[in-house]
C-alpha positions in Angstrom: -1.8 -18.4 -9.9 0.9 -16.4 -8.0 -0.8 -13.1 -6.9 0.4 -10.4 -4.6 -0.9 -7.1 -3.3 0.7 -4.0 -1.9 -1.9 -2.3 0.4 -1.2 1.2 1.7 -3.1 3.2 4.2 -2.0 6.7 5.2 -3.9 8.8 7.8 -1.2 11.4 8.7 1.0 13.5 6.4 2.4 17.0 6.7 0.0 19.6 7.9 -3.1 17.9 6.5 -5.9 16.9 8.9 -5.6 13.4 10.3 -7.9 11.0 8.6 -10.0 8.5 10.4 -10.3 5.7 7.8 -7.2 5.6 5.5 -5.4 2.9 7.6 -8.5 1.1 8.6 -9.8 1.0 5.0 -6.4 -0.5 3.9 -6.7 -3.1 6.6 -10.1 -4.1 5.4 -8.9 -4.3 1.8 -5.9 -6.4 2.9 -8.1 -8.8 4.7 -10.4 -9.2 1.6 -7.4 -9.7 -0.7 -5.9 -12.3 1.7 -9.2 -14.1 1.6 -9.0 -14.1 -2.2 -5.6 -15.8 -2.1 -3.3 -12.9 -2.5 0.1 -12.6 -0.7 -0.6 -9.3 1.0 2.0 -6.7 2.1 0.3 -4.1 4.3 1.8 -0.6 4.9 0.0 1.6 7.4 1.2 4.6 9.3 0.0 3.6 12.8 3.5 2.8 14.1 5.8 4.5 11.7 5.4 6.7 8.5 4.8 4.9 5.2 7.7 5.7 2.9 8.0 5.4 -0.9 11.3 3.6 -0.5 9.8 0.9 1.7 7.0 0.4 -0.8 9.2 0.4 -3.9 11.6 -2.0 -2.2 8.8 -4.4 -1.5 7.5 -4.2 -5.1 11.0 -4.8 -6.4 11.3 -7.9 -4.1 8.0 -9.3 -5.4 8.8 -8.7 -9.1 12.4 -10.0 -8.8 11.1 -13.4 -7.7 10.0 -13.7 -11.4 6.9 -15.7 -10.5 4.1 -13.1 -10.2 1.2 -13.3 -12.5 -0.8 -10.5 -10.9 0.2 -7.5 -8.6 -2.5 -5.3 -7.1 -1.5 -2.0 -5.6 -4.2 -0.3 -3.4 -3.9 3.1 -1.7 -6.2 4.6 0.8 -5.7 8.0 2.5 -3.6 11.1 2.2 -1.2 11.4 -0.7 1.4 13.9 -1.8 1.9 15.5 -5.1 5.6 15.7 -5.8 5.5 17.3 -9.2 3.0 18.2 -11.9 3.3 18.4 -15.6 0.9 18.7 -18.5 
C-alpha cells in the first residue's frame, strides 16, 4: 500500500507564547508513522517558519503522483484562524 504522511509541528507564531512540545510531538509522530511504513514529510519551525504554501505544495506533489492509497495529515502546536463562518 502506498501511504504518505504530512506531519506539522509549530511552536512559534505571532504574539502567542512559545510552546515546548509542538515540534517535538510532531517529530515523535513522524518517527512512529515512519515505523508503520508511511512516507513521511515533516514540517517543523525550528529552522524556518512553517508556511501553508510549503505544506499545500507537498500535498499536491504527493497526490499528483496518482499512486497514494492513504494520506495522513497530523498537526501539533499553534494554529491560526484565518476566517470564521457559521
